[in-house]
C-alpha positions in Angstrom: 103.4 201.3 168.4 107.4 200.3 169.4 109.2 197.9 166.8 108.2 194.1 168.5 111.1 192.2 169.2 111.1 188.7 168.0 113.1 185.6 169.5 114.2 183.9 172.7 115.0 186.0 175.5 114.0 189.2 174.0 110.9 192.0 175.2 107.7 191.5 173.9 108.0 194.8 172.5 104.3 196.0 174.1 103.4 199.8 174.9 104.9 200.6 178.1 106.6 197.0 179.5 109.1 197.3 181.9 109.1 194.4 184.6 107.4 195.0 187.9 108.5 196.7 191.0 110.7 194.0 193.2 107.9 194.1 195.7 105.6 193.3 193.3 104.5 189.2 192.9 102.9 189.5 189.0 103.8 186.4 188.5 100.2 184.0 187.5 102.0 181.4 185.3 101.0 178.0 186.8 99.3 179.8 189.8 96.0 178.4 191.1 93.0 180.0 190.8 93.0 180.5 194.4 96.2 182.6 194.7 95.6 184.3 191.6 92.1 185.5 193.4 94.1 186.4 196.5 96.8 187.9 194.6 93.9 190.4 193.4 92.6 191.3 196.2 95.7 192.0 198.0 96.5 195.4 197.6 100.4 194.7 198.4 100.3 192.6 195.5 98.3 195.3 192.9 100.4 198.2 194.0 97.3 199.2 195.8 94.7 198.9 193.1 91.5 198.3 194.3 89.4 195.6 192.7 87.5 198.5 190.7 90.8 199.4 189.2 91.6 196.6 188.2 88.5 196.5 185.9 89.8 199.5 184.5 93.2 198.0 184.4 92.4 194.8 182.5 89.9 197.0 180.2 91.8 199.5 179.1 95.9 199.4 179.9 96.7 199.1 176.6 100.0 196.6 177.8 97.4 193.9 178.7 95.6 194.5 175.6 98.8 193.9 173.8 98.1 190.2 175.1 95.1 190.0 172.1 97.2 191.3 169.4 101.0 190.6 170.7 102.4 190.5 166.9 104.3 187.8 164.6 105.7 184.6 166.8 103.3 185.0 170.1 99.9 183.7 170.5 97.0 185.7 171.8 95.1 185.3 174.9 93.3 182.6 174.1 89.2 184.1 174.9 87.8 187.2 173.5 89.1 190.4 175.8 85.0 191.3 175.8 85.1 187.8 177.6 87.6 188.0 179.9 86.4 192.0 181.0 82.9 190.1 181.8 84.2 187.5 183.8 86.6 190.0 185.6 83.4 192.3 186.5 81.4 189.0 187.2 83.5 187.6 189.5 84.2 190.8 191.1 80.2 191.8 191.4 80.0 188.0 193.2 82.3 189.3 195.8 85.3 188.6 194.3 85.2 184.3 196.0 88.2 183.0 196.0 88.0 179.7 195.2 89.2 176.7 197.4 91.9 175.7 195.0 
């Protein structure tokens, strides 16, 4: 594992950490559930990944998994990873509905 970096404005030191390509809008912070759902269903926003590929991504990608073990000074994702993956799979199985808001 690469060493964690610490301090304001430092890269996280996560596996394979990099900025997304300029054409990808990977910003979910403060986005509405509807906006997130629309983004996840848009191949242009997911670098061509369909929903099944995204399930694999959220379940196994090292950078995603880093969110649950981000190192000293960083808060992990507040729900267990298995619960997150199960909820994502359930959303896809339900037809990936987009909430009204």
